[in-house]
C-alpha positions as CSV (number, residue, x, y, z in Angstrom):
1,X,-88.8,-48.9,-1.0
2,X,-92.3,-49.9,-2.0
3,X,-94.6,-52.8,-1.0
4,X,-93.5,-54.7,-4.1
5,X,-89.8,-53.8,-4.0
6,X,-87.7,-54.7,-1.0
7,X,-84.1,-53.4,-0.7
8,X,-81.1,-53.7,1.6
9,X,-77.8,-51.9,1.4
10,X,-74.3,-52.2,2.7
11,X,-71.0,-50.4,2.3
12,X,-68.3,-52.7,1.0
13,X,-64.6,-51.9,1.0
14,X,-64.0,-52.9,-2.7
15,X,-64.3,-51.1,-6.0
16,X,-67.6,-51.2,-7.8
17,X,-66.1,-52.9,-10.8
18,X,-64.9,-55.9,-8.7
19,X,-68.3,-56.2,-7.1
20,X,-70.0,-56.0,-10.4
21,X,-67.7,-58.7,-11.9
22,X,-68.6,-61.1,-9.1
23,X,-72.3,-60.6,-9.4
24,X,-72.4,-60.7,-13.2
25,X,-70.7,-64.1,-13.2
26,X,-73.4,-66.8,-12.6
27,X,-70.8,-69.4,-11.7
28,X,-70.0,-67.4,-8.6
29,X,-73.6,-66.9,-7.4
30,X,-73.4,-69.9,-5.0
31,X,-70.4,-68.3,-3.4
32,X,-72.4,-65.2,-2.2
33,X,-76.0,-66.4,-2.1
34,X,-77.2,-65.7,1.4
35,X,-80.4,-67.7,1.1
36,X,-78.8,-71.1,0.7
37,X,-81.0,-71.9,-2.3
38,X,-78.5,-71.6,-5.1
39,X,-77.0,-75.0,-5.9
40,X,-75.0,-74.3,-9.1
41,X,-75.1,-72.5,-12.5
42,X,-76.0,-75.1,-15.1
43,X,-76.1,-73.2,-18.4
44,X,-75.2,-69.8,-19.7
45,X,-76.0,-68.3,-23.1
46,X,-72.7,-66.5,-23.5
47,X,-69.1,-67.6,-22.9
48,X,-68.0,-64.0,-22.4
49,X,-68.1,-62.3,-19.0
50,X,-69.6,-60.1,-17.8
51,X,-73.0,-61.0,-19.2
52,X,-74.9,-58.3,-21.1
53,X,-78.6,-57.4,-21.5
54,X,-80.5,-60.3,-23.1
55,X,-78.0,-63.0,-22.1
56,X,-79.4,-65.7,-19.9
57,X,-78.2,-68.2,-17.3
58,X,-79.9,-71.2,-15.6
59,X,-79.4,-72.1,-12.0
60,X,-80.2,-75.3,-10.1
61,X,-82.0,-74.3,-7.0
62,X,-83.3,-76.0,-3.8
63,X,-86.0,-74.4,-1.8
64,X,-88.5,-76.9,-0.4
65,X,-87.5,-79.1,-3.4
66,X,-85.1,-79.0,-6.3
67,X,-85.9,-76.9,-9.4
68,X,-84.2,-74.9,-12.1
69,X,-84.7,-71.2,-12.9
70,X,-83.7,-69.5,-16.1
71,X,-82.7,-65.9,-15.6
72,X,-82.5,-63.2,-18.3
73,X,-80.2,-60.2,-17.8
74,X,-82.4,-57.1,-17.9
75,X,-79.9,-54.4,-16.7
76,X,-76.1,-54.4,-17.3
77,X,-74.2,-51.2,-16.7
78,X,-70.6,-52.2,-15.6
79,X,-69.8,-50.7,-12.2
80,X,-73.3,-49.3,-11.8
81,X,-76.0,-51.9,-11.9
82,X,-76.8,-55.5,-12.8
83,X,-80.2,-57.2,-12.7
84,X,-81.8,-60.4,-13.9
85,X,-85.4,-61.7,-14.2
86,X,-86.0,-65.2,-13.2
87,X,-88.5,-67.6,-14.7
88,X,-89.0,-71.3,-14.2
89,X,-86.9,-73.5,-16.5
90,X,-89.0,-75.2,-19.3
91,X,-88.7,-78.5,-17.5
92,X,-89.9,-77.2,-14.1
93,X,-92.6,-79.1,-12.2
94,X,-96.1,-77.8,-12.6
95,X,-96.4,-75.9,-9.4
96,X,-93.0,-74.3,-9.8
97,X,-94.0,-73.2,-13.3
98,X,-96.7,-70.9,-11.7
99,X,-94.0,-68.6,-10.3
100,X,-91.6,-66.3,-12.0
101,X,-91.0,-62.7,-13.1
102,X,-89.3,-61.3,-10.0
103,X,-86.2,-59.2,-10.7
104,X,-83.0,-59.3,-8.6
105,X,-81.1,-56.0,-8.9
106,X,-77.8,-54.8,-7.6
107,X,-76.8,-51.2,-7.7
108,X,-73.4,-49.7,-6.9
109,X,-72.4,-46.2,-5.7
110,X,-68.7,-45.8,-5.4
111,X,-67.5,-43.5,-2.6
112,X,-63.8,-43.3,-2.2
113,X,-62.4,-46.6,-1.2
114,X,-65.8,-48.2,-0.6
115,X,-68.9,-48.9,-2.6
116,X,-72.5,-48.7,-1.4
117,X,-74.2,-51.8,-2.7
118,X,-78.0,-52.0,-2.9
119,X,-79.7,-55.3,-3.5
120,X,-83.4,-55.3,-4.5
121,X,-86.1,-57.9,-4.8
122,X,-88.6,-56.5,-7.3
123,X,-92.0,-58.4,-7.4
124,X,-93.8,-56.0,-9.7
125,X,-93.7,-58.6,-12.6
126,X,-94.0,-61.7,-10.4
127,X,-96.9,-63.9,-11.5
128,X,-98.0,-64.8,-8.0
129,X,-96.7,-61.7,-6.2
130,X,-99.5,-61.7,-3.6
131,X,-98.3,-65.1,-2.4
132,X,-94.6,-64.5,-2.8
133,X,-94.6,-61.2,-1.0
134,X,-95.4,-63.1,2.2
135,X,-91.8,-64.1,2.4
136,X,-90.4,-60.6,2.2
137,X,-89.1,-60.6,5.8
138,X,-87.0,-63.7,5.2
139,X,-85.9,-62.4,1.8
140,X,-84.6,-59.2,3.4
141,X,-82.6,-61.3,5.9
142,X,-81.2,-63.4,3.1
143,X,-80.2,-60.3,1.1
144,X,-78.4,-58.9,4.2
145,X,-76.5,-62.2,4.4
146,X,-75.7,-62.0,0.7
147,X,-74.2,-58.5,1.0
148,X,-72.2,-59.8,4.0
149,X,-70.9,-62.7,2.0
150,X,-69.9,-60.4,-0.9
151,X,-67.9,-58.3,1.6
152,X,-66.2,-61.4,2.9
153,X,-65.2,-62.4,-0.6
154,X,-63.9,-59.0,-1.7
155,X,-62.8,-56.9,1.2
156,X,-59.0,-56.9,2.1
């Protein structure tokens, strides 16, 4: 873990492919979001699932105000990793438009009947990373809650 990349991990009693399918489906993000900021998926570039590199999806969000983020899939290896890079939607308010570029990444390491799931918050391409990084403690807590919610959804 570096200053600009924060990660948490948890072992989940579910196959990597099932976890991957959940995370790669934007319509399900509200179900496992541990931050409470995801409201709903509003638009997706592809009707096929799972999404692939270059596909995008937009999410209505609410964090100190409502806004929309458009996310581009930047990594998609079924059962291994899935990541997207968020940028403000073209209709975002002026101050929200200043942010964007962070990458949310999920990596999966199968181990018998369980999968080690690692979620990362990568700020290396975030426009205002010096400001955004101040929230890293809260983000780590939110990521832990996210992994807990994924386990609740998928474990027997």
